[in-house]
Residue frames as qw, qx, qy, qz and C-alpha x, y, z in Angstrom:
[[0.687, -0.019, 0.690, 0.225, 12.40, 12.42, -13.88],
 [0.198, 0.484, -0.449, -0.725, 13.40, 13.11, -17.46],
 [0.386, 0.221, 0.892, 0.086, 10.87, 11.38, -19.65],
 [0.122, -0.127, -0.522, -0.835, 8.83, 11.97, -22.75],
 [0.433, 0.093, 0.429, -0.788, 5.30, 12.96, -21.79],
 [0.119, 0.259, 0.941, 0.184, 2.62, 10.38, -22.49],
 [0.207, -0.051, -0.176, -0.961, -0.27, 12.13, -24.22],
 [0.561, -0.309, -0.621, -0.452, -3.06, 9.63, -23.49],
 [0.636, -0.555, 0.205, -0.496, -4.71, 8.42, -20.32],
 [0.000, 0.378, -0.907, 0.183, -2.88, 5.89, -18.18],
 [0.578, 0.080, 0.644, -0.494, -6.26, 4.37, -17.52],
 [0.736, 0.440, -0.275, -0.435, -6.41, 3.16, -21.12],
 [0.329, 0.393, -0.856, 0.068, -3.97, 0.44, -20.10],
 [0.804, -0.341, -0.471, -0.121, -5.04, -2.79, -18.38],
 [0.596, -0.779, 0.178, -0.080, -4.02, -3.04, -14.74],
 [0.629, 0.512, -0.496, 0.312, -0.29, -3.36, -14.27],
 [0.755, -0.651, 0.065, -0.049, 1.32, -4.92, -11.23],
 [0.219, 0.721, -0.636, 0.165, 4.99, -4.74, -10.33],
 [0.969, -0.187, -0.153, -0.052, 6.23, -8.21, -9.48],
 [0.279, -0.756, 0.591, -0.030, 9.27, -9.38, -7.57],
 [0.889, 0.290, -0.351, -0.037, 11.38, -12.10, -9.18],
 [0.738, -0.621, 0.257, 0.057, 13.36, -14.02, -6.56],
 [0.856, 0.042, 0.297, 0.422, 15.83, -15.13, -9.24],
 [0.450, 0.432, 0.212, 0.752, 16.52, -11.71, -10.69],
 [0.176, -0.434, -0.325, 0.822, 16.80, -8.11, -9.39],
 [0.039, -0.123, -0.448, -0.885, 14.88, -6.90, -12.43],
 [0.454, 0.274, 0.415, -0.739, 11.35, -5.60, -12.27],
 [0.131, 0.220, 0.881, 0.399, 8.87, -7.63, -14.27],
 [0.369, 0.136, 0.017, -0.919, 5.79, -6.02, -15.75],
 [0.322, 0.274, 0.900, -0.104, 2.61, -8.08, -15.64],
 [0.396, 0.519, -0.044, -0.756, 0.83, -7.23, -18.88],
 [0.851, 0.401, 0.319, -0.118, -0.70, -8.90, -21.94],
 [0.661, -0.145, 0.454, 0.579, 1.95, -9.95, -24.47],
 [0.386, 0.584, 0.467, 0.540, 0.42, -7.73, -27.16],
 [0.179, -0.958, -0.194, 0.116, 0.62, -4.58, -25.00],
 [0.580, 0.393, -0.083, 0.708, 3.24, -2.11, -26.18],
 [0.417, -0.745, -0.355, 0.382, 4.01, -0.05, -23.11],
 [0.215, 0.921, -0.015, 0.324, 4.72, 3.64, -23.42],
 [0.594, 0.248, -0.429, 0.633, 8.20, 4.60, -22.26],
 [0.220, -0.553, 0.190, -0.781, 6.68, 7.20, -19.94],
 [0.821, -0.406, 0.012, -0.400, 4.77, 4.64, -17.89],
 [0.920, 0.064, -0.308, 0.235, 7.55, 2.05, -18.01],
 [0.331, 0.476, -0.405, 0.707, 9.98, 4.57, -16.50],
 [0.469, -0.512, 0.240, -0.678, 7.67, 5.20, -13.57],
 [0.955, -0.196, -0.134, -0.178, 7.18, 1.49, -12.94],
 [0.772, 0.231, -0.384, 0.451, 10.92, 0.89, -12.84],
 [0.132, 0.464, -0.385, 0.786, 11.57, 3.80, -10.51],
 [0.655, -0.471, 0.057, -0.588, 8.66, 3.07, -8.19],
 [0.934, -0.091, -0.339, 0.068, 10.09, -0.39, -7.57],
 [0.623, 0.150, -0.373, 0.671, 13.21, 1.26, -6.14],
 [0.028, -0.281, 0.235, -0.930, 11.37, 3.99, -4.23],
 [0.327, -0.488, -0.808, 0.034, 8.93, 2.57, -1.67],
 [0.241, -0.816, -0.195, -0.488, 6.67, 5.05, 0.13],
 [0.115, 0.515, -0.548, 0.648, 8.21, 6.67, 3.19],
 [0.684, -0.410, 0.180, -0.575, 5.52, 5.28, 5.48],
 [0.993, -0.114, 0.003, -0.034, 7.01, 1.77, 5.19],
 [0.406, 0.738, -0.474, 0.257, 10.66, 2.82, 5.27],
 [0.338, -0.571, 0.643, -0.384, 11.16, 1.32, 8.74],
 [0.904, -0.013, 0.356, -0.236, 10.13, -2.17, 7.63],
 [0.267, -0.245, 0.834, 0.417, 11.92, -4.94, 5.83],
 [0.626, 0.483, 0.117, -0.601, 10.04, -5.20, 2.52],
 [0.336, -0.062, 0.842, 0.417, 9.62, -7.62, -0.35],
 [0.438, 0.260, -0.256, -0.821, 7.71, -6.77, -3.52],
 [0.374, 0.165, 0.908, -0.096, 4.84, -9.15, -4.17],
 [0.089, -0.238, -0.664, -0.703, 2.11, -9.58, -6.77],
 [0.026, 0.557, 0.700, -0.447, -1.11, -7.79, -5.86],
 [0.057, 0.463, 0.404, 0.787, -3.61, -5.56, -7.68],
 [0.060, -0.365, -0.545, 0.753, -5.59, -2.83, -5.98],
 [0.330, 0.663, 0.425, -0.520, -9.07, -1.88, -7.13],
 [0.601, 0.751, 0.268, 0.054, -9.21, 0.13, -10.33],
 [0.156, -0.860, 0.357, 0.330, -5.70, 1.54, -10.09],
 [0.788, 0.575, -0.217, -0.036, -3.57, 0.87, -13.14],
 [0.476, 0.499, -0.597, 0.409, -0.29, 0.79, -11.26],
 [0.773, -0.601, -0.020, -0.205, 0.07, -1.11, -8.00],
 [0.329, 0.487, -0.716, 0.377, 3.08, -1.61, -5.76],
 [0.827, -0.460, -0.091, -0.311, 2.59, -4.28, -3.11],
 [0.238, 0.532, -0.721, 0.374, 4.85, -5.52, -0.34],
 [0.784, -0.437, -0.434, 0.076, 5.04, -8.07, 2.40],
 [0.073, -0.814, 0.313, -0.483, 6.35, -6.40, 5.55],
 [0.817, -0.251, -0.433, 0.287, 8.58, -7.61, 8.36],
 [0.423, -0.900, 0.040, 0.094, 10.04, -5.96, 11.43],
 [0.278, 0.812, -0.497, 0.124, 13.66, -4.84, 11.37],
 [0.504, -0.471, 0.700, -0.188, 14.35, -7.67, 13.83],
 [0.130, 0.214, -0.904, -0.347, 13.34, -10.14, 11.10],
 [0.266, 0.307, 0.859, -0.312, 9.97, -11.26, 12.45],
 [0.139, -0.121, -0.545, -0.818, 7.17, -11.18, 9.88],
 [0.402, -0.544, -0.699, -0.233, 4.26, -11.61, 12.26],
 [0.124, -0.071, -0.474, 0.869, 2.62, -9.47, 14.89],
 [0.089, 0.661, 0.681, -0.304, -0.50, -7.50, 15.74],
 [0.142, 0.376, 0.346, 0.848, -2.11, -4.87, 13.49],
 [0.128, -0.540, -0.572, 0.604, -3.59, -2.09, 15.60],
 [0.009, 0.242, 0.357, 0.902, -6.14, 0.40, 14.33],
 [0.307, 0.191, 0.423, -0.831, -9.69, 1.65, 14.72],
 [0.323, 0.388, 0.859, 0.083, -12.89, -0.12, 13.61],
 [0.035, -0.153, -0.393, -0.906, -14.52, 1.77, 10.76],
 [0.340, -0.548, -0.722, -0.253, -17.91, 0.74, 12.16],
 [0.381, -0.587, -0.461, 0.545, -17.30, 2.93, 15.22],
 [0.135, -0.369, 0.106, 0.914, -16.88, 6.01, 13.01],
 [0.316, 0.065, -0.503, -0.802, -19.33, 5.35, 10.19],
 [0.552, 0.060, 0.600, -0.576, -22.85, 4.29, 11.30],
 [0.775, 0.417, -0.106, -0.462, -23.62, 2.98, 7.80],
 [0.510, 0.459, -0.728, -0.001, -20.78, 0.46, 7.87],
 [0.818, -0.398, 0.244, -0.336, -21.18, -2.86, 9.67],
 [0.871, 0.319, -0.349, 0.136, -18.07, -4.74, 8.50],
 [0.830, -0.463, -0.056, 0.306, -14.78, -5.57, 10.20],
 [0.631, 0.455, -0.032, 0.628, -12.32, -3.29, 8.45],
 [0.478, -0.603, -0.206, 0.605, -10.17, -0.72, 10.23],
 [0.304, 0.907, 0.000, 0.291, -9.11, 2.85, 9.61],
 [0.634, 0.212, -0.352, 0.655, -5.77, 4.37, 10.59],
 [0.146, 0.713, -0.685, -0.032, -3.48, 5.23, 12.04],
 [0.984, 0.000, -0.150, -0.094, -2.53, 1.59, 11.47],
 [0.167, -0.748, 0.625, -0.150, 0.33, 0.24, 13.58],
 [0.865, 0.122, -0.487, 0.006, 2.27, -3.03, 13.49],
 [0.488, -0.681, 0.483, -0.256, 3.39, -4.45, 16.86],
 [0.511, 0.439, -0.736, -0.062, 6.06, -7.08, 16.31],
 [0.924, -0.312, -0.130, -0.180, 5.61, -10.52, 17.82],
 [0.828, 0.174, -0.323, 0.424, 9.37, -11.03, 17.96],
 [0.430, 0.108, -0.334, 0.832, 10.67, -7.89, 19.69],
 [0.154, -0.714, -0.618, 0.289, 7.42, -6.13, 20.77],
 [0.140, -0.274, 0.102, 0.946, 8.36, -2.91, 18.98],
 [0.360, 0.711, 0.576, -0.180, 5.59, -0.86, 17.36],
 [0.209, -0.185, 0.399, 0.874, 5.83, 0.96, 14.02],
 [0.479, 0.571, 0.272, -0.608, 3.14, 2.98, 12.24],
 [0.533, 0.233, 0.705, 0.405, 2.28, 1.50, 8.84],
 [0.126, 0.465, 0.419, 0.770, 0.18, 4.44, 7.66],
 [0.027, -0.567, -0.475, 0.673, -1.35, 7.62, 9.04],
 [0.349, 0.617, 0.578, 0.405, -3.74, 9.08, 6.48],
 [0.116, -0.946, -0.153, 0.259, -3.31, 12.56, 7.97],
 [0.164, -0.792, 0.433, 0.398, 0.22, 12.67, 6.59],
 [0.360, -0.188, 0.834, 0.375, 0.54, 9.76, 4.13],
 [0.415, 0.511, 0.732, 0.177, -0.90, 9.33, 0.65],
 [0.287, 0.498, 0.370, 0.730, -1.92, 11.90, -1.94],
 [0.232, -0.818, -0.235, -0.472, -4.17, 14.12, 0.17],
 [0.718, -0.625, -0.120, 0.281, -2.18, 13.56, 3.34],
 [0.610, -0.039, 0.148, 0.778, 0.90, 14.92, 1.57],
 [0.094, 0.542, 0.316, 0.773, -1.23, 17.86, 0.42],
 [0.022, -0.077, -0.559, 0.825, -2.37, 18.57, 4.01],
 [0.528, 0.012, -0.106, -0.843, -5.95, 17.94, 2.92],
 [0.094, -0.017, -0.995, 0.036, -6.73, 14.45, 4.24],
 [0.552, -0.086, -0.038, -0.828, -10.43, 13.60, 4.08],
 [0.635, -0.071, -0.757, -0.138, -10.65, 9.94, 5.15],
 [0.740, -0.623, -0.112, -0.226, -11.92, 8.56, 8.43],
 [0.433, 0.437, -0.613, 0.496, -9.23, 8.52, 11.11],
 [0.708, -0.549, -0.445, 0.006, -9.39, 7.06, 14.60],
 [0.066, 0.644, -0.440, 0.623, -8.01, 8.43, 17.86],
 [0.672, -0.490, 0.341, -0.439, -7.51, 7.24, 21.41],
 [0.538, -0.313, 0.782, -0.029, -6.95, 3.60, 22.32],
 [0.497, 0.360, -0.610, -0.501, -6.50, 1.34, 19.29],
 [0.875, -0.069, 0.368, -0.308, -7.74, -2.23, 18.84],
 [0.249, -0.343, 0.848, 0.319, -6.10, -5.37, 17.47],
 [0.685, 0.272, -0.332, -0.589, -7.50, -6.77, 14.24],
 [0.590, -0.183, 0.767, -0.172, -8.52, -10.41, 14.67],
 [0.025, 0.091, -0.879, -0.467, -8.56, -13.13, 12.02],
 [0.605, 0.023, -0.064, -0.793, -12.06, -13.46, 10.61],
 [0.747, 0.037, -0.625, -0.224, -11.81, -17.25, 10.68],
 [0.706, -0.179, -0.621, 0.290, -10.18, -18.25, 13.97],
 [0.390, -0.897, -0.178, -0.110, -10.01, -15.01, 15.97],
 [0.737, -0.272, -0.020, 0.618, -6.22, -14.95, 16.39],
 [0.097, 0.984, 0.029, -0.145, -4.66, -11.48, 16.31],
 [0.461, -0.521, 0.535, 0.479, -1.20, -12.64, 15.19],
 [0.682, 0.685, 0.240, -0.089, -0.95, -11.74, 11.51],
 [0.564, -0.106, 0.387, 0.722, 1.58, -11.44, 8.69],
 [0.218, 0.778, 0.203, -0.553, 1.10, -7.98, 7.12],
 [0.467, 0.259, 0.546, 0.646, 0.90, -7.09, 3.43],
 [0.116, 0.714, 0.202, -0.660, 0.26, -3.67, 1.95],
 [0.490, 0.417, 0.557, 0.525, -0.59, -2.31, -1.49],
 [0.036, -0.603, -0.046, 0.796, -0.32, 1.20, -2.94],
 [0.513, 0.592, 0.581, 0.220, -2.27, 2.40, -5.98],
 [0.184, -0.451, 0.185, 0.854, -1.12, 5.12, -8.38],
 [0.460, 0.666, 0.581, 0.092, -2.98, 6.96, -11.16],
 [0.424, 0.693, 0.236, 0.534, -2.95, 9.94, -13.49],
 [0.224, -0.958, -0.034, -0.177, -2.85, 12.65, -10.82],
 [0.732, -0.550, 0.229, 0.331, 0.40, 11.33, -9.39],
 [0.674, 0.137, 0.378, 0.621, 2.21, 11.39, -12.72],
 [0.165, 0.848, 0.251, 0.437, 0.80, 14.82, -13.57],
 [0.475, -0.877, 0.032, 0.069, 2.17, 16.04, -10.25],
 [0.730, -0.309, 0.321, 0.518, 5.65, 14.84, -11.14],
 [0.481, 0.519, 0.372, 0.600, 5.41, 16.63, -14.48],
 [0.090, -0.922, -0.175, -0.332, 4.39, 19.88, -12.76],
 [0.404, -0.839, 0.342, -0.126, 6.93, 19.61, -9.93],
 [0.785, 0.382, -0.462, 0.155, 10.04, 17.77, -11.16],
 [0.280, 0.382, -0.690, 0.548, 11.95, 16.10, -8.36],
 [0.621, -0.369, 0.227, -0.654, 8.94, 15.57, -6.13],
 [0.124, -0.190, 0.961, -0.157, 8.89, 12.30, -4.17],
 [0.600, 0.007, -0.304, -0.740, 5.90, 11.01, -6.13],
 [0.473, -0.044, -0.880, 0.027, 6.06, 7.55, -4.56],
 [0.054, -0.180, -0.689, 0.700, 4.54, 9.11, -1.43],
 [0.395, 0.193, 0.021, -0.898, 1.51, 10.45, -3.32],
 [0.058, -0.143, -0.966, -0.206, -0.27, 7.13, -3.72],
 [0.426, -0.144, -0.144, -0.881, -4.01, 7.43, -4.28],
 [0.863, -0.243, -0.243, -0.370, -5.14, 4.10, -2.89],
 [0.003, -0.476, 0.805, -0.353, -4.01, 1.96, 0.03],
 [0.880, -0.232, -0.238, -0.338, -4.84, -1.48, 1.34],
 [0.107, -0.496, 0.806, -0.304, -3.51, -3.54, 4.23],
 [0.867, -0.069, -0.393, -0.299, -4.05, -7.27, 4.59],
 [0.351, -0.544, 0.702, -0.298, -3.23, -9.74, 7.31],
 [0.743, 0.106, -0.637, -0.176, -2.52, -13.43, 6.85],
 [0.748, -0.570, 0.156, -0.303, -3.30, -15.31, 10.04],
 [0.110, 0.584, -0.795, 0.126, -0.23, -16.97, 11.56],
 [0.515, -0.116, 0.770, -0.359, -2.46, -19.74, 12.95],
 [0.669, 0.366, 0.631, -0.143, -4.82, -20.72, 10.11],
 [0.358, -0.063, 0.545, 0.756, -3.35, -18.81, 7.10],
 [0.213, 0.779, 0.585, 0.074, -6.65, -17.07, 6.35],
 [0.304, 0.076, 0.099, 0.945, -6.10, -13.70, 4.69],
 [0.020, -0.793, -0.571, 0.211, -8.28, -10.76, 5.74],
 [0.231, 0.646, 0.130, 0.716, -8.66, -7.22, 4.44],
 [0.423, -0.431, -0.476, 0.639, -7.67, -5.00, 7.36],
 [0.021, 0.726, 0.130, -0.675, -7.87, -1.55, 5.79],
 [0.435, 0.357, 0.575, 0.594, -8.80, -0.28, 2.31],
 [0.031, 0.831, 0.294, -0.471, -9.15, 3.38, 1.39],
 [0.502, 0.659, 0.215, 0.518, -8.82, 5.99, -1.35],
 [0.482, -0.576, -0.134, 0.647, -6.49, 8.84, -0.51]]
């Protein structure tokens, strides 16, 4: 991407979230009114909106408002099956079964969505191949294997959920694009989160959160 190099740290900016405006195809930037954005960062925000990560290419997607941890740039989407259904089962592996120090409910990948409408299954993310270190063939996050489990709503226990995902980007991603022009930098996200909104009681749960 041809752009003037920004000489400071992207982390000097407050968090920025790409929003989706139902009334306009334009990207809106959520930022304080007194923030003068550098052209370098603004260019990436505009292009990231049009270049979703490859791991969700098989889904119908809609950009939504969502921040992710300490990442300055977040892209977030609601996901739906290609058949049009936006609810189904999220299948993964309990982190508690892999990390003895963790006693919560969150999952690790590979994370799969099984559609309630057509019963097809599509992988949402596999940290072995997706995200910054997955793309570098140096993944270092927990990863499950064997038979997966369905994530259940933490309030009512239903496993029928509406999925949302968020991707976090930081300095290393933009440096990579400077060093290797033309690289598909949208795939080198450094943080990931998946959420599920219960189709029965509307409770939202964190399904998977990790740095990559």
